[in-house]
C-alpha angles and dihedrals in degrees: 000000000000113000115236117233133196110259128197093262092056092050092049090050093054092049093051093049092049090049092051091051092052091048091052092049092049093050092052097046114107119256121240089258092053091047090051091048093051091048091050090049091051091049089052091052092050092046090050092050093049092047092050092047090053093047095049090043093230133126116266116264124215113265095320088136089068094061090041090053091053090049091049091051089054092048096050092081091059102036098062111185091000090066084090088071091054090059093058122099089253089067089082089068128243138144141245126216130220115188142169133164092284108037143022119208125189115196121198123222088218105077092356091245135123112282096182133016115186125181106216099200101052136066130208125252098329128041115241091021089120091224104123123214106266116188095182123035140130096017095302089137135041140179120201138176113203106205133183118221125215089251091055098259117145113215131187114212093208086071096048131081124246126204111233126214117181121195138162119233106187106308093336123101111220122195120186114195111191129189102200132208091174140341092289099022117085151135110229137201108193118194124190118187118191124202117270094005134117091200120082131184116248123189125187111196141145135204134199094359097114091107095036099054133048095246092181088076117060120238112250117229118206123190121180133173136174107210116231119225108249104166137071097245114058095193093045093049094044089053090065098038112103149121115272122184141176119225142170098023104312108346117123135196141155138238112251116254118243144113091289119000124175131188141161124225126199124216093359117191100179139013121199125193092202123194123185097277104359135051144190113214133187112197126186132190090206108062117238105239097216130004127186114210131197127185121183126185112229097183106097095168120016089196089072130069112260139185101207132035107189143003115225126191136172135181124195135166119242110205124214119236126238090276091057094251136114117243115173124154109205142159136219123212121191111171150083123330091234116155097214093047095046091045090054091067091064092218098117089260091135087078087074088076111079100229095146133251135266116008093349091057090048092052091051097042100041103029115018100037098048096037095049091041090055094048095045091053090067108026140039114280097244091052090043089059091051094049091042090054093047092052093049093048091047090051089051096043094099087058090050089049092051090050094049092045091053090051090050092053091049091051091052091052095043094094091054092046089051090052091053089049092056094041094053097029091134095044111055093175093055090046090054091049093051092046091053089049089052091051091050095049093046093048092237125144110204090201094055092090093052098049096062090048091053090050090056094052097076090051090051093049091045090059089053089060099035103055098047088051099044104114090190090072095058111122091349112138132214126177106317094345110097093188122029090196093061138040120298101226115192094169131031116208125216090224138042124249114205113249090003108060138219099293137058117235116203103205093059089052092053092045091051090052090050094049090049091059092042092053091044088060100042104037091051089055093045092050090052092047098049114075118221114266121214112244091014127110117261102265091193092064092044091052092048090054091049090055088071100031098052096056089045091051090050090049093056097035097050099040091092096032127099112287091227090068091048090050090052092051091048093052092041093056093043092052091046091052090050092048093050093048089052093048093046096047104033110016112035116053111187091202090058090045090051092051091048092051092050089050090049090055091061093052119087110253127209113211118232118237089257094050091045091051092049090049093051092049091051092048092050091049090050092049092050091050093049090049091050091050092052090056 
């Protein structure tokens, strides 16, 4: 085969091709001006990144500004006038921190809202765990203003970037977060944190946006929060986790708890996403005309460990003023649901604590709260509960004495009442008349034993509301109970008992034993004191059954409740038993009572208006019956 060789034409062709390639590369190379422009642009990007890192007080990140710049370019077509804000250094992201001795708040440039709220003095679930109570973390909360632009764009501020400016005015930290549509056109969130305070000022205002926004349509504020679990008992904490709000100049109410509860409030001045012992509150000086609330239960099974308890949401319109701007002076509160602390703000926030209404609320607010607060300032909380209970029972001992004295009088009269029952067995009306005459002659009021018992009921119910709401008891230990605000488990079961739980609490067992002996003493006396009534159920048998049912109910009911309440009930029943033993043995002598009753029978008695009226009614009924029998 003949070997091919390079001829002159082939060499000339290669030279021409190589020359063409060099010419193309030269024509497409950047000029010195373009190189300088690219270098200047890169320097601007780097300067913007460094400035933003310094402003946000975070370490520089490698080239993240480049991807942010690409995203900003893509958003500019949808942001309209607010694309100006996307070109500021804050568009690269970042956060700003406000902090005092009580709370640490981290505010994000994106959305201008709090990204993290940490309470520095409290720990979650178990004391000494080191895990601080965090009300906001990992995007469990959001604040958004939905605004309508003049060119019919709908923007969500949670997606936009605010420019932060942090200054100190005296001891106060002031953070201005501005979403800018131009150098003098902006929407501003202004935070002011004072030293040693959970409450911070929060202003929502705008300036120069009258032509940029559609001010004929109010901005819509949306605030949402998923409440973290912070306590040992999921079911107990979830029972007290709810939305509470104030409306119509001082009234307050709450949104019902359920899987998905919705409600609308009018002229709302504060909204509280209340957890058992902590709360997040938004307050406003200008009432929100209409607020839509939503509360969703996130605990599907309280036997399992869970991270969140409830999901809260609210929506409210924010109207523009006559100048076309927003101007709302508000406050945020992130802190403990402590009655004394909330009451100190004088904003009606004490109504967040469920202490009851009417006389029950008065007992809690004016007796239980100040008395227990005074005692707990000087002595350990467990001992304070014991002394608190002793003082309450001593104060009510005259009522206990009156009740026991009335029962003793009824026991003394019981034989005579039994005789009347046998004598007028076939005439119940006559038997009732003669019984009333006997009571009048003996100077005995059959209702005297009921009235003292009724007086004690509000105090008993007040304690059921006070102790579960007493923030002071949280993570305070006594004897074997490591947390007086939660159950005192001494034994954990490998299975779950319906209505009881998977643990055994000791204080409820002791309280149930105490109430058994208390009822054994009192129901026996009451059964002896109350004469049998024809046609009525045998109260003696019913009371004997209640001796066993009541302690059993307490055992099941209080097993998952706070051990502080069980301790109170235990001490209360023990003291009552002691008082009754003293009264029975050393104060009330039935022989003396019997002699006094016999002496009273000999004295002329003037009937009261009520007794006279009852006597007349019985006589009229007797006359009508006699007339009917004659026919």
